C-alpha positions as a printed Julia matrix, in Angstrom:
432×3 Matrix{Float64}:
 -14.51   28.28    6.18
 -15.4    24.79    5.08
 -17.21   23.63    1.99
 -19.76   20.85    2.2
 -19.91   18.66   -0.9
 -22.89   16.41   -1.57
 -21.0    14.09   -3.89
 -23.8    11.56   -4.08
 -25.77   13.93   -6.31
 -22.98   14.45   -8.83
 -21.93   12.06  -11.56
 -18.76   12.69  -13.54
 -19.46   12.59  -17.25
 -16.4    10.41  -17.81
 -17.73    7.8   -15.39
 -20.85    6.88  -17.38
 -20.82    3.2   -18.19
 -18.45    0.52  -16.95
 -15.65    1.42  -19.35
 -15.86    5.09  -18.43
 -15.84    4.23  -14.74
 -12.76    2.04  -15.12
 -10.99    4.93  -16.85
 -11.58    7.12  -13.79
  -9.75    4.62  -11.59
  -6.12    5.5   -11.09
  -4.1     6.39   -7.99
  -6.59    4.72   -5.61
  -6.74    1.45   -7.54
  -2.97    1.23   -7.95
  -2.41    2.17   -4.31
  -4.84   -0.49   -3.11
  -3.28   -3.17   -5.28
   0.24   -2.17   -4.22
  -0.88   -2.66   -0.62
  -0.96   -6.42   -1.29
   2.74   -6.59   -2.2
   4.83   -9.79   -1.76
   5.86   -8.75    1.73
   2.21   -8.08    2.6
   1.29  -11.48    1.18
   3.95  -12.97    3.46
   2.53  -11.13    6.48
  -1.06  -12.2     5.72
   0.07  -15.79    5.07
   1.99  -15.85    8.33
  -0.97  -14.42   10.24
  -3.38  -16.97    8.75
  -0.98  -19.86    9.34
  -0.31  -18.91   12.96
  -3.71  -17.6    14.08
  -6.14  -19.25   11.66
  -9.5   -17.81   10.63
  -9.69  -15.82   13.86
  -7.49  -13.01   12.53
  -9.74  -12.22    9.55
 -11.61   -9.53   11.47
  -8.59   -7.21   11.19
  -9.2    -6.83    7.46
 -12.92   -6.04    7.84
 -12.2    -3.37   10.45
  -9.27   -1.91    8.54
 -11.21   -1.42    5.26
 -13.19    1.74    6.15
 -10.21    3.08    8.08
  -7.71    2.63    5.24
 -10.25    3.97    2.71
 -10.74    7.1     4.81
  -7.06    7.82    5.37
  -6.25    7.22    1.69
  -9.07    9.5     0.56
  -7.78   12.18    2.9
  -4.28   11.75    1.46
  -5.63   11.98   -2.08
  -7.57   15.15   -1.27
  -4.39   16.79    0.03
  -2.69   16.18   -3.31
  -5.65   17.24   -5.46
  -6.56   20.33   -3.44
  -3.04   21.73   -3.01
  -1.27   20.36   -6.1
   1.45   18.99   -3.81
   2.07   15.72   -2.02
   2.22   15.28    1.73
   5.94   16.04    2.04
   5.56   19.09   -0.19
   3.0    20.5     2.25
   4.92   19.48    5.38
   8.06   21.32    4.23
   6.03   24.5     3.76
   4.04   24.45    6.98
   6.0    22.49    9.6
   9.45   22.28   11.15
  12.26   20.82    8.99
  13.27   18.35   11.71
   9.78   16.8    11.62
   9.98   16.39    7.85
  13.48   14.86    8.04
  12.44   12.42   10.78
   9.4    11.14    8.9
  11.05   10.99    5.48
  14.13    9.18    6.84
  12.05    6.48    8.52
   9.91    6.18    5.39
  12.99    5.66    3.21
  14.41    3.02    5.58
  11.13    1.09    5.86
  10.49    1.29    2.11
  14.01    0.12    1.23
  13.76   -2.9     3.52
  10.36   -3.62    1.98
  11.82   -3.41   -1.53
  14.56   -5.89   -0.59
  12.04   -8.29    0.89
   9.7    -7.96   -2.1
  12.53   -8.66   -4.55
  13.55  -11.72   -2.5
   9.97  -13.0    -2.49
   9.63  -12.46   -6.25
  12.9   -14.32   -6.82
  11.83  -17.26   -4.67
   8.47  -17.4    -6.42
  10.19  -17.37   -9.82
  12.37  -20.28   -8.74
   9.21  -22.21   -7.9
   7.69  -21.37  -11.28
  10.59  -21.85  -13.7
  13.74  -22.63  -11.69
  17.06  -20.82  -11.93
  19.23  -18.82   -9.51
  17.43  -16.46   -7.13
  20.11  -13.76   -7.3
  19.54  -13.35  -11.06
  15.83  -12.74  -10.52
  16.55  -10.18   -7.8
  18.76   -8.17  -10.14
  16.41   -8.6   -13.1
  13.27   -7.47  -11.28
  15.09   -4.55   -9.65
  16.41   -3.41  -13.02
  12.99   -3.75  -14.67
  11.44   -1.62  -11.95
  13.97    1.2   -12.27
  14.19    1.23  -16.05
  10.42    1.15  -16.52
   9.94    4.17  -14.27
  12.73    6.14  -15.92
  12.1     5.39  -19.59
   8.4     4.53  -19.93
   5.98    7.23  -20.98
   4.04    8.16  -17.83
   0.55    7.43  -19.16
   1.67    4.12  -20.63
   3.41    3.22  -17.37
   0.28    3.94  -15.32
  -1.71    1.77  -17.75
   0.76   -1.09  -17.18
   0.36   -0.71  -13.4
  -3.42   -0.9   -13.8
  -3.13   -4.12  -15.79
  -0.81   -5.59  -13.17
  -3.57   -5.24  -10.58
  -5.27   -8.16  -12.35
  -2.51  -10.45  -11.05
  -4.13  -10.24   -7.62
  -7.07  -12.28   -8.88
  -4.68  -15.24   -8.61
  -5.6   -15.35   -4.92
  -9.31  -15.47   -5.67
  -8.54  -18.42   -7.97
  -6.45  -20.08   -5.25
  -9.31  -19.59   -2.81
 -11.65  -21.36   -5.23
  -9.57  -24.56   -5.12
  -9.08  -24.51   -1.34
 -11.23  -26.47    1.09
 -12.47  -23.65    3.32
 -14.62  -23.95    6.43
 -16.78  -20.97    5.48
 -18.66  -20.88    8.78
 -15.42  -20.48   10.72
 -14.08  -18.05    8.12
 -17.2   -15.88    8.52
 -16.91  -15.98   12.32
 -13.26  -15.0    12.11
 -14.14  -12.06    9.88
 -16.95  -10.6    12.04
 -16.08  -11.65   15.61
 -12.82  -10.17   16.91
 -10.76  -12.51   19.06
  -8.2   -10.75   21.23
  -5.24  -12.32   23.0
  -3.17  -10.38   25.51
   0.41  -11.26   24.68
   3.25   -9.5    22.86
   3.39  -11.85   19.86
  -0.32  -11.44   19.13
  -0.22   -7.64   19.28
   2.99   -7.51   17.27
   1.16   -9.49   14.6
  -1.74   -7.0    14.76
   0.67   -4.09   14.35
   2.38   -5.89   11.45
  -0.97   -6.5     9.72
  -2.12   -2.91   10.22
   1.34   -1.62    9.26
   1.13   -3.63    6.06
  -2.46   -2.53    5.37
  -2.37    1.12    6.47
   1.16    1.96    5.34
   2.74    5.43    5.27
   4.22    4.89    1.81
   0.66    4.51    0.47
  -0.32    7.89    1.92
   2.63    9.61    0.24
   2.16    7.76   -3.07
  -1.54    8.49   -3.55
  -1.24   12.16   -2.59
   1.73   12.62   -4.93
   0.0    10.8    -7.79
  -3.04   13.06   -7.49
  -0.72   16.06   -7.65
   1.14   14.5   -10.59
  -2.04   13.8   -12.55
  -3.15   17.38  -12.0
   0.24   18.76  -13.06
   0.34   16.93  -16.41
  -3.3    17.57  -17.33
  -3.66   20.99  -18.99
  -7.35   21.04  -18.07
  -6.69   20.68  -14.34
  -5.51   23.08  -11.67
  -5.23   22.61   -7.89
  -8.73   22.8    -6.42
  -7.67   25.79   -4.36
  -7.59   27.67   -7.69
 -10.6    25.93   -9.31
 -13.09   25.29   -6.49
 -15.99   24.66   -8.89
 -14.3    21.38   -9.92
 -14.24   20.08   -6.33
 -17.55   18.14   -6.22
 -16.72   16.15   -9.35
 -13.11   15.53   -8.29
 -14.01   14.5    -4.74
 -16.54   12.03   -6.1
 -13.9    10.57   -8.44
 -11.38   10.31   -5.61
 -13.88    8.59   -3.33
 -14.91    6.05   -5.98
 -11.3     5.38   -6.93
 -10.22    4.96   -3.31
 -13.14    2.8    -2.18
 -12.7     0.47   -5.16
  -8.93    0.27   -4.65
  -9.1    -0.35   -0.9
 -12.02   -2.75   -1.27
 -10.01   -4.73   -3.81
  -7.01   -4.74   -1.47
  -9.12   -5.95    1.45
 -10.73   -8.74   -0.59
  -7.34  -10.07   -1.68
  -5.77   -9.79    1.79
  -8.72  -11.6     3.37
  -8.49  -14.29    0.68
  -4.82  -14.89    1.51
  -5.55  -15.14    5.24
  -8.39  -17.61    4.6
  -6.22  -19.7     2.25
  -3.43  -19.89    4.84
  -5.88  -20.68    7.64
  -7.69  -23.4     5.64
  -4.53  -25.12    4.44
  -1.51  -24.33    6.62
  -3.06  -23.62   10.04
  -5.56  -26.46    9.68
  -2.68  -28.88    9.07
  -0.48  -27.59   11.89
   2.02  -25.78    9.63
   2.49  -22.49   11.44
   6.15  -21.76   10.72
   5.58  -19.79    7.51
   7.85  -16.74    7.22
   7.58  -15.75    3.55
   5.04  -15.62    0.77
   7.11  -18.09   -1.28
   7.12  -20.57    1.61
   3.34  -20.23    1.76
   3.09  -21.0    -1.97
   5.38  -24.02   -1.64
   3.51  -25.33    1.38
   0.24  -25.3    -0.56
   1.35  -28.03   -3.0
   0.96  -31.08   -0.72
  -2.25  -29.69    0.78
  -4.14  -27.93   -2.02
  -2.3   -29.18   -5.1
   0.2   -27.92   -7.67
  -2.3   -25.53   -9.26
  -2.78  -23.63   -5.99
   1.0   -23.4    -5.58
   1.41  -22.15   -9.15
  -1.19  -19.36   -9.04
  -0.1   -18.29   -5.55
   3.51  -17.95   -6.78
   2.41  -16.22   -9.98
   0.52  -13.64   -7.94
   3.66  -12.88   -5.92
   5.6   -11.97   -9.06
   2.77   -9.86  -10.49
   2.17   -7.9    -7.29
   5.9    -7.38   -6.84
   6.18   -5.79  -10.28
   3.43   -3.41   -9.16
   4.59   -2.75   -5.59
   8.37   -2.25   -5.96
   7.93    0.83   -8.2
   5.35    2.25   -5.78
   7.7     1.77   -2.81
  10.66    3.35   -4.59
   8.48    6.05   -6.1
   6.92    7.07   -2.79
  10.4     7.51   -1.28
  11.48    9.63   -4.24
   8.34   11.77   -4.06
   8.68   12.28   -0.3
  12.35   13.24   -0.39
  12.05   15.26   -3.59
   9.01   17.24   -2.45
  10.61   17.8     0.95
  13.7    19.23   -0.75
  11.54   21.15   -3.28
  13.18   19.39   -6.22
  11.41   18.9    -9.54
   9.6    15.58   -9.06
   7.36   13.31  -11.06
   7.39   10.19  -13.2
   6.03   12.28  -16.06
   9.22   14.36  -16.13
  12.16   13.39  -18.3
  15.19   12.09  -16.36
  17.25   15.15  -17.33
  14.58   17.4   -15.79
  14.34   15.54  -12.46
  17.77   13.98  -11.93
  17.65   14.05   -8.12
  14.16   12.53   -8.03
  15.17    9.62  -10.26
  18.46    9.26   -8.35
  16.54    8.66   -5.09
  14.21    6.22   -6.84
  17.19    4.31   -8.25
  19.08    4.39   -4.95
  16.14    2.93   -3.02
  15.9     0.03   -5.47
  19.67   -0.59   -5.58
  19.89   -0.69   -1.78
  16.95   -3.1    -1.77
  18.86   -5.32   -4.21
  22.04   -5.12   -2.1
  20.15   -6.23    1.01
  19.71   -9.59   -0.7
  23.51   -9.99   -0.94
  24.38   -8.71    2.55
  24.45  -10.4     6.0
  21.12   -8.68    6.67
  18.37  -11.15    5.85
  15.66   -9.09    4.13
  13.09  -11.77    4.88
  13.84  -11.66    8.6
  13.78   -7.86    8.4
  10.46   -7.97    6.56
   8.29   -8.61    9.59
   9.92   -5.79   11.48
   9.66   -3.44    8.51
   5.91   -3.99    8.74
   6.08   -3.21   12.45
   8.16   -0.09   11.69
   5.5     0.95    9.18
   2.84    0.46   11.85
   4.73    2.58   14.38
   5.64    5.25   11.8
   2.02    5.41   10.61
   0.9     6.9    13.94
   2.83   10.21   13.82
   2.28   10.49   10.05
  -1.48   10.03   10.47
  -1.62   12.54   13.34
   0.3    15.04   11.21
  -1.99   14.38    8.23
  -5.15   14.81   10.28
  -3.86   18.1    11.72
  -2.81   19.3     8.26
  -6.25   18.81    6.67
  -7.8    21.03    9.33
  -5.56   23.97    8.45
  -7.09   26.57    6.16
  -3.63   27.78    5.15
  -3.08   24.31    3.64
  -6.55   23.27    2.44
  -8.14   26.69    1.99
 -11.95   26.28    1.92
 -11.59   22.5     1.62
 -10.56   21.7     5.19
 -11.93   18.25    5.96
 -14.76   17.77    8.45
 -17.74   15.51    9.11
 -17.69   11.69    8.84
 -14.47   11.58    6.79
 -12.64   13.49    9.51
 -14.04   11.21   12.23
 -13.04    8.08   10.31
  -9.56    9.49    9.79
  -9.12   10.1    13.51
 -10.61    6.68   14.29
  -8.04    5.07   11.97
  -5.32    7.01   13.75
  -6.63    5.92   17.16
  -6.85    2.25   16.15
  -3.29    2.29   14.85
  -2.04    4.03   18.0
  -3.93    1.59   20.24
  -2.38   -1.42   18.46
   1.12    0.03   18.91
   0.42    0.69   22.59
  -0.95   -2.85   22.97
   2.26   -4.23   21.47
   4.42   -2.12   23.8
   2.42   -3.17   26.86
   2.69   -6.8    25.77
   6.47   -6.56   25.66
   6.56   -4.91   29.08
């Protein structure tokens, strides 16, 4: 049996007024901001530099799709009181869980290494000094903050860090943009039938609709419910569902809309400055920042680099945390950033391990920046089976009880899954 919720008629009491509304924002806002991590900034910069304004349409199309799949993920956590992996381990084969969680850990760890490298390079641009010291420093800050910060205070810090993304709006303001071409690129898809183009599409979608974001938002909803004495899983308190679904939708739409605005800004900046001047060999976000100086001035370089550091401080904990949640829930360990380290040793051990391996990648023969692009591609490929599994899960009454998902949200979720699968197939056909 399904339950239809007319959320448009319900207003949470806590959401009255701007300040109250901002307080309701949480997992969705942080997830959306973490989507624009330094490696994502590098991918968007590379796409704009290589393909110009014509690639902007990918962000407009991806917005409703990513908002739908993230809302679905959040509902899983809020309805069941468990994250995605926690539900998979109870309702599906162990080999499927191990396959997905292993690929997630690998992709996230590579992403952490690349993000730390980008933050270090950006810091060198801002204040100078050795890159390796920044890699170690930022990695240590990420781990120590998650282990020792009070959970509510830590979440508040992550919310404040989302403001760093406005650096790209500021950079856009000082860039000479051809707005007519930018608008055309955003609303008129331009397709090219070659492997490099479709690999770029998969990388963009893999950066935008990333599996680690699904796991993080679902687990954070479950975490927020677990630590709040006034909340229970919606399976047990169905009367709370309309209010909670409205909060989740508002939180997710705002977070994903914010993410899309910033990503589109980065693409437009790269197209207006780098692509327009024939500089298409950008591989990293730090290179994009450095390349802006002779074209758009030192101020544009400064705020672009500052944004890389701010988003990295937000994204690295999310990447490591999503791995820890996925593995911990899959193994049925005590999990959660609100738990003391002594009460969730294995969870914090995975979180620390993911970050340490990411740091080590920067001192190994493996170039994390070269691996970055392919980690985005891996995320894109991995997203397909994860999204199929998620969409099947939310139709099971033994998982979602009366709150199985149907209607437009279900259709958008399957559309997102189909678009991601089609882009992966297009890439494979291009290579063949």
